[in-house]
NURO-749030 format. One record per residue: residue in three letters; x, y, z of N, C-alpha, C, O in turn. Coordinates in nm, 3 decimals, always signed. Example, Ala and Ser with C-alpha at 12.3 -4.5 7.8 and 13.67 -1.06 7.14 Angstrom:
BEGIN
{rest ALA, n.X +1.319, n.Y -0.569, n.Z +0.780, ca.X +1.230, ca.Y -0.450, ca.Z +0.780, c.X +1.320, c.Y -0.330, c.Z +0.780, o.X +1.424, o.Y -0.332, o.Z +0.846} .
{rest SER, n.X +1.285, n.Y -0.225, n.Z +0.708, ca.X +1.367, ca.Y -0.106, ca.Z +0.714, c.X +1.290, c.Y +0.003, c.Z +0.787, o.X +1.341, o.Y +0.114, o.Z +0.804} .
END
This chain:
BEGIN
{rest MET, n.X +1.275, n.Y -4.513, n.Z +0.870, ca.X +1.195, ca.Y -4.464, ca.Z +0.758, c.X +1.163, c.Y -4.315, c.Z +0.782, o.X +1.105, o.Y -4.281, o.Z +0.886} .
{rest PRO, n.X +1.199, n.Y -4.227, n.Z +0.690, ca.X +1.175, ca.Y -4.083, ca.Z +0.707, c.X +1.025, c.Y -4.051, c.Z +0.704, o.X +0.947, o.Y -4.112, o.Z +0.631} .
{rest LEU, n.X +0.989, n.Y -3.954, n.Z +0.786, ca.X +0.850, ca.Y -3.910, ca.Z +0.794, c.X +0.816, c.Y -3.826, c.Z +0.671, o.X +0.888, o.Y -3.732, o.Z +0.635} .
{rest ARG, n.X +0.705, n.Y -3.860, n.Z +0.607, ca.X +0.657, ca.Y -3.785, ca.Z +0.490, c.X +0.522, c.Y -3.724, c.Z +0.526, o.X +0.438, o.Y -3.789, o.Z +0.588} .
{rest VAL, n.X +0.502, n.Y -3.599, n.Z +0.486, ca.X +0.377, ca.Y -3.528, ca.Z +0.511, c.X +0.329, c.Y -3.465, c.Z +0.381, o.X +0.406, o.Y -3.450, o.Z +0.286} .
{rest LYS, n.X +0.202, n.Y -3.430, n.Z +0.378, ca.X +0.148, ca.Y -3.362, ca.Z +0.259, c.X +0.159, c.Y -3.212, c.Z +0.277, o.X +0.126, o.Y -3.159, o.Z +0.384} .
{rest CYS, n.X +0.204, n.Y -3.145, n.Z +0.175, ca.X +0.215, ca.Y -2.999, ca.Z +0.175, c.X +0.074, c.Y -2.941, c.Z +0.189, o.X -0.016, o.Y -2.981, o.Z +0.115} .
{rest PRO, n.X +0.052, n.Y -2.847, n.Z +0.283, ca.X -0.080, ca.Y -2.788, ca.Z +0.299, c.X -0.129, c.Y -2.710, c.Z +0.177, o.X -0.250, o.Y -2.690, o.Z +0.161} .
{rest THR, n.X -0.039, n.Y -2.665, n.Z +0.092, ca.X -0.078, ca.Y -2.585, ca.Z -0.024, c.X -0.109, c.Y -2.671, c.Z -0.146, o.X -0.217, o.Y -2.661, o.Z -0.203} .
{rest CYS, n.X -0.014, n.Y -2.755, n.Z -0.187, ca.X -0.032, ca.Y -2.832, ca.Z -0.311, c.X -0.065, c.Y -2.978, c.Z -0.288, o.X -0.096, o.Y -3.050, o.Z -0.383} .
{rest ARG, n.X -0.059, n.Y -3.024, n.Z -0.163, ca.X -0.091, ca.Y -3.161, ca.Z -0.122, c.X +0.009, c.Y -3.265, c.Z -0.173, o.X -0.017, o.Y -3.385, o.Z -0.167} .
{rest ARG, n.X +0.124, n.Y -3.220, n.Z -0.222, ca.X +0.229, ca.Y -3.313, ca.Z -0.265, c.X +0.302, c.Y -3.366, c.Z -0.141, o.X +0.320, o.Y -3.292, o.Z -0.044} .
{rest GLU, n.X +0.342, n.Y -3.491, n.Z -0.143, ca.X +0.416, ca.Y -3.547, ca.Z -0.030, c.X +0.558, c.Y -3.491, c.Z -0.028, o.X +0.623, o.Y -3.476, o.Z -0.131} .
{rest THR, n.X +0.604, n.Y -3.462, n.Z +0.095, ca.X +0.738, ca.Y -3.409, ca.Z +0.113, c.X +0.796, c.Y -3.465, c.Z +0.242, o.X +0.722, o.Y -3.508, o.Z +0.330} .
{rest PHE, n.X +0.928, n.Y -3.464, n.Z +0.254, ca.X +0.994, ca.Y -3.510, ca.Z +0.375, c.X +0.985, c.Y -3.403, c.Z +0.484, o.X +0.995, o.Y -3.284, o.Z +0.456} .
{rest TRP, n.X +0.966, n.Y -3.448, n.Z +0.607, ca.X +0.960, ca.Y -3.354, ca.Z +0.720, c.X +1.101, c.Y -3.317, c.Z +0.767, o.X +1.131, o.Y -3.199, o.Z +0.787} .
{rest GLU, n.X +1.186, n.Y -3.417, n.Z +0.783, ca.X +1.320, ca.Y -3.393, ca.Z +0.832, c.X +1.405, c.Y -3.318, c.Z +0.730, o.X +1.395, o.Y -3.343, o.Z +0.609} .
{rest ASN, n.X +1.486, n.Y -3.227, n.Z +0.779, ca.X +1.579, ca.Y -3.150, ca.Z +0.695, c.X +1.509, c.Y -3.072, c.Z +0.584, o.X +1.571, o.Y -3.043, o.Z +0.482} .
{rest ASN, n.X +1.385, n.Y -3.038, n.Z +0.602, ca.X +1.311, ca.Y -2.959, ca.Z +0.503, c.X +1.302, c.Y -2.815, c.Z +0.556, o.X +1.230, o.Y -2.790, o.Z +0.652} .
{rest PRO, n.X +1.373, n.Y -2.721, n.Z +0.495, ca.X +1.372, ca.Y -2.583, ca.Z +0.546, c.X +1.238, c.Y -2.512, c.Z +0.526, o.X +1.217, o.Y -2.404, o.Z +0.581} .
{rest HIS, n.X +1.148, n.Y -2.571, n.Z +0.449, ca.X +1.019, ca.Y -2.508, ca.Z +0.419, c.X +0.903, c.Y -2.572, c.Z +0.494, o.X +0.788, o.Y -2.533, o.Z +0.475} .
{rest ARG, n.X +0.932, n.Y -2.671, n.Z +0.579, ca.X +0.824, ca.Y -2.748, ca.Z +0.639, c.X +0.724, c.Y -2.660, c.Z +0.712, o.X +0.765, o.Y -2.562, o.Z +0.774} .
{rest PRO, n.X +0.600, n.Y -2.691, n.Z +0.709, ca.X +0.537, ca.Y -2.812, ca.Z +0.658, c.X +0.512, c.Y -2.808, c.Z +0.508, o.X +0.447, o.Y -2.897, o.Z +0.454} .
{rest PHE, n.X +0.562, n.Y -2.706, n.Z +0.440, ca.X +0.542, ca.Y -2.693, ca.Z +0.295, c.X +0.651, c.Y -2.768, c.Z +0.220, o.X +0.755, o.Y -2.802, o.Z +0.277} .
{rest CYS, n.X +0.627, n.Y -2.793, n.Z +0.092, ca.X +0.726, ca.Y -2.866, ca.Z +0.013, c.X +0.831, c.Y -2.773, c.Z -0.048, o.X +0.940, o.Y -2.817, o.Z -0.085} .
{rest SER, n.X +0.798, n.Y -2.645, n.Z -0.059, ca.X +0.890, ca.Y -2.553, ca.Z -0.125, c.X +0.866, c.Y -2.410, c.Z -0.076, o.X +0.767, o.Y -2.381, o.Z -0.008} .
{rest ASP, n.X +0.958, n.Y -2.323, n.Z -0.111, ca.X +0.943, ca.Y -2.182, ca.Z -0.078, c.X +0.821, c.Y -2.123, c.Z -0.150, o.X +0.753, o.Y -2.036, o.Z -0.096} .
{rest ARG, n.X +0.795, n.Y -2.171, n.Z -0.270, ca.X +0.679, ca.Y -2.124, ca.Z -0.348, c.X +0.549, c.Y -2.151, c.Z -0.273, o.X +0.465, o.Y -2.061, o.Z -0.260} .
{rest CYS, n.X +0.531, n.Y -2.273, n.Z -0.224, ca.X +0.408, ca.Y -2.306, ca.Z -0.151, c.X +0.398, c.Y -2.227, c.Z -0.021, o.X +0.289, o.Y -2.188, o.Z +0.020} .
{rest LYS, n.X +0.511, n.Y -2.203, n.Z +0.043, ca.X +0.511, ca.Y -2.124, ca.Z +0.166, c.X +0.467, c.Y -1.981, c.Z +0.138, o.X +0.391, o.Y -1.923, o.Z +0.215} .
{rest LEU, n.X +0.513, n.Y -1.924, n.Z +0.028, ca.X +0.476, ca.Y -1.787, ca.Z -0.008, c.X +0.330, c.Y -1.777, c.Z -0.054, o.X +0.264, o.Y -1.676, o.Z -0.030} .
{rest ILE, n.X +0.279, n.Y -1.881, n.Z -0.119, ca.X +0.137, ca.Y -1.884, ca.Z -0.157, c.X +0.051, c.Y -1.879, c.Z -0.031, o.X -0.048, o.Y -1.806, o.Z -0.026} .
{rest ASP, n.X +0.089, n.Y -1.956, n.Z +0.070, ca.X +0.015, ca.Y -1.957, ca.Z +0.197, c.X +0.023, c.Y -1.822, c.Z +0.267, o.X -0.077, o.Y -1.772, o.Z +0.319} .
{rest LEU, n.X +0.141, n.Y -1.763, n.Z +0.269, ca.X +0.157, ca.Y -1.631, ca.Z +0.329, c.X +0.070, c.Y -1.527, c.Z +0.258, o.X +0.009, o.Y -1.443, o.Z +0.323} .
{rest GLY, n.X +0.065, n.Y -1.534, n.Z +0.126, ca.X -0.019, ca.Y -1.442, ca.Z +0.049, c.X -0.166, c.Y -1.458, c.Z +0.083, o.X -0.240, o.Y -1.359, o.Z +0.089} .
{rest ALA, n.X -0.210, n.Y -1.582, n.Z +0.106, ca.X -0.349, ca.Y -1.605, ca.Z +0.144, c.X -0.381, c.Y -1.541, c.Z +0.278, o.X -0.489, o.Y -1.486, o.Z +0.297} .
{rest TRP, n.X -0.286, n.Y -1.547, n.Z +0.372, ca.X -0.307, ca.Y -1.481, ca.Z +0.503, c.X -0.312, c.Y -1.330, c.Z +0.487, o.X -0.398, o.Y -1.264, o.Z +0.547} .
{rest THR, n.X -0.222, n.Y -1.273, n.Z +0.407, ca.X -0.220, ca.Y -1.127, ca.Z +0.393, c.X -0.343, c.Y -1.075, c.Z +0.319, o.X -0.383, o.Y -0.961, o.Z +0.340} .
{rest GLU, n.X -0.402, n.Y -1.158, n.Z +0.233, ca.X -0.525, ca.Y -1.119, ca.Z +0.163, c.X -0.650, c.Y -1.153, c.Z +0.245, o.X -0.762, o.Y -1.135, o.Z +0.198} .
{rest GLU, n.X -0.628, n.Y -1.203, n.Z +0.368, ca.X -0.736, ca.Y -1.237, ca.Z +0.461, c.X -0.830, c.Y -1.343, c.Z +0.405, o.X -0.951, o.Y -1.337, o.Z +0.428} .
{rest ARG, n.X -0.775, n.Y -1.440, n.Z +0.332, ca.X -0.857, ca.Y -1.551, ca.Z +0.282, c.X -0.880, c.Y -1.655, c.Z +0.390, o.X -0.975, o.Y -1.733, o.Z +0.382} .
{rest TYR, n.X -0.793, n.Y -1.658, n.Z +0.490, ca.X -0.812, ca.Y -1.748, ca.Z +0.604, c.X -0.875, c.Y -1.666, c.Z +0.716, o.X -0.837, o.Y -1.551, o.Z +0.740} .
{rest ARG, n.X -0.972, n.Y -1.726, n.Z +0.783, ca.X -1.040, ca.Y -1.655, ca.Z +0.891, c.X -1.061, c.Y -1.749, c.Z +1.008, o.X -1.084, o.Y -1.869, o.Z +0.991} .
{rest ILE, n.X -1.054, n.Y -1.694, n.Z +1.126, ca.X -1.084, ca.Y -1.768, ca.Z +1.247, c.X -1.229, c.Y -1.739, c.Z +1.281, o.X -1.267, o.Y -1.623, o.Z +1.292} .
{rest PRO, n.X -1.312, n.Y -1.844, n.Z +1.300, ca.X -1.454, ca.Y -1.821, ca.Z +1.327, c.X -1.475, c.Y -1.743, c.Z +1.456, o.X -1.403, o.Y -1.761, o.Z +1.554} .
{rest GLY, n.X -1.573, n.Y -1.657, n.Z +1.455, ca.X -1.608, ca.Y -1.579, ca.Z +1.572, c.X -1.691, c.Y -1.459, c.Z +1.533, o.X -1.715, o.Y -1.433, o.Z +1.416} .
{rest GLN, n.X -1.733, n.Y -1.386, n.Z +1.634, ca.X -1.811, ca.Y -1.266, ca.Z +1.608, c.X -1.720, c.Y -1.152, c.Z +1.567, o.X -1.610, o.Y -1.137, o.Z +1.621} .
{rest LYS, n.X -1.766, n.Y -1.071, n.Z +1.474, ca.X -1.690, ca.Y -0.956, ca.Z +1.430, c.X -1.697, c.Y -0.847, c.Z +1.537, o.X -1.805, o.Y -0.816, o.Z +1.586} .
{rest ILE, n.X -1.584, n.Y -0.792, n.Z +1.572, ca.X -1.577, ca.Y -0.687, ca.Z +1.672, c.X -1.541, c.Y -0.557, c.Z +1.603, o.X -1.438, o.Y -0.548, o.Z +1.536} .
{rest GLU, n.X -1.624, n.Y -0.457, n.Z +1.618, ca.X -1.599, ca.Y -0.326, ca.Z +1.559, c.X -1.505, c.Y -0.247, c.Z +1.649, o.X -1.521, o.Y -0.248, o.Z +1.771} .
{rest PRO, n.X -1.406, n.Y -0.179, n.Z +1.591, ca.X -1.318, ca.Y -0.096, ca.Z +1.673, c.X -1.395, c.Y +0.024, c.Z +1.729, o.X -1.493, o.Y +0.069, o.Z +1.669} .
{rest PRO, n.X -1.352, n.Y +0.073, n.Z +1.844, ca.X -1.422, ca.Y +0.188, ca.Z +1.901, c.X -1.410, c.Y +0.310, c.Z +1.810, o.X -1.305, o.Y +0.335, o.Z +1.751} .
{rest GLY, n.X -1.519, n.Y +0.386, n.Z +1.799, ca.X -1.520, ca.Y +0.503, ca.Z +1.711, c.X -1.472, c.Y +0.627, c.Z +1.783, o.X -1.454, o.Y +0.626, o.Z +1.905} .
{rest ASP, n.X -1.451, n.Y +0.733, n.Z +1.708, ca.X -1.412, ca.Y +0.863, ca.Z +1.764, c.X -1.535, c.Y +0.951, c.Z +1.774, o.X -1.551, o.Y +1.045, o.Z +1.696} .
{rest ASP, n.X -1.622, n.Y +0.921, n.Z +1.869, ca.X -1.744, ca.Y +0.999, ca.Z +1.888, c.X -1.715, c.Y +1.129, c.Z +1.961, o.X -1.624, o.Y +1.135, o.Z +2.044} .
{rest ASP, n.X -1.793, n.Y +1.232, n.Z +1.931, ca.X -1.782, ca.Y +1.359, ca.Z +2.003, c.X -1.844, c.Y +1.350, c.Z +2.141, o.X -1.820, o.Y +1.437, o.Z +2.225} .
{rest ASP, n.X -1.921, n.Y +1.246, n.Z +2.167, ca.X -1.987, ca.Y +1.227, ca.Z +2.297, c.X -1.895, c.Y +1.152, c.Z +2.391, o.X -1.940, o.Y +1.063, o.Z +2.463} .
{rest SER, n.X -1.770, n.Y +1.186, n.Z +2.393, ca.X -1.671, ca.Y +1.118, ca.Z +2.475, c.X -1.697, c.Y +1.144, c.Z +2.623, o.X -1.746, o.Y +1.252, o.Z +2.659} .
{rest ASP, n.X -1.666, n.Y +1.047, n.Z +2.707, ca.X -1.682, ca.Y +1.060, ca.Z +2.852, c.X -1.556, c.Y +1.118, c.Z +2.914, o.X -1.540, o.Y +1.109, o.Z +3.036} .
{rest ASN, n.X -1.468, n.Y +1.175, n.Z +2.838, ca.X -1.343, ca.Y +1.228, ca.Z +2.887, c.X -1.368, c.Y +1.356, c.Z +2.965, o.X -1.427, o.Y +1.450, o.Z +2.914} .
{rest GLU, n.X -1.322, n.Y +1.359, n.Z +3.090, ca.X -1.345, ca.Y +1.474, ca.Z +3.178, c.X -1.234, c.Y +1.578, c.Z +3.165, o.X -1.252, o.Y +1.690, o.Z +3.212} .
{rest ASP, n.X -1.121, n.Y +1.546, n.Z +3.105, ca.X -1.008, ca.Y +1.638, ca.Z +3.096, c.X -1.032, c.Y +1.735, c.Z +2.980, o.X -1.032, o.Y +1.692, o.Z +2.865} .
{rest PRO, n.X -1.053, n.Y +1.866, n.Z +3.008, ca.X -1.081, ca.Y +1.961, ca.Z +2.902, c.X -0.966, c.Y +1.981, c.Z +2.805, o.X -0.989, o.Y +2.024, o.Z +2.691} .
{rest GLN, n.X -0.842, n.Y +1.951, n.Z +2.845, ca.X -0.728, ca.Y +1.967, ca.Z +2.755, c.X -0.730, c.Y +1.863, c.Z +2.643, o.X -0.674, o.Y +1.886, o.Z +2.536} .
{rest LEU, n.X -0.794, n.Y +1.751, n.Z +2.667, ca.X -0.798, ca.Y +1.645, ca.Z +2.566, c.X -0.917, c.Y +1.658, c.Z +2.474, o.X -0.923, o.Y +1.588, o.Z +2.373} .
{rest ASN, n.X -1.012, n.Y +1.745, n.Z +2.504, ca.X -1.131, ca.Y +1.762, ca.Z +2.420, c.X -1.109, c.Y +1.867, c.Z +2.315, o.X -1.199, o.Y +1.895, o.Z +2.235} .
END
């Protein structure tokens, strides 16, 4: 009996074996999911980390880099 899974995007059942789009049911659902990632709709929980700024109070001792 072939394994059937639900598509993470549309929740329609699809076959796992020989499915080039797995775990999705189609290329359309795969692209919808990719678009959600690129629009940052999915997030991993955690604390927000701010990137280091370009402060003039740098601790750099090399005068050529200042």
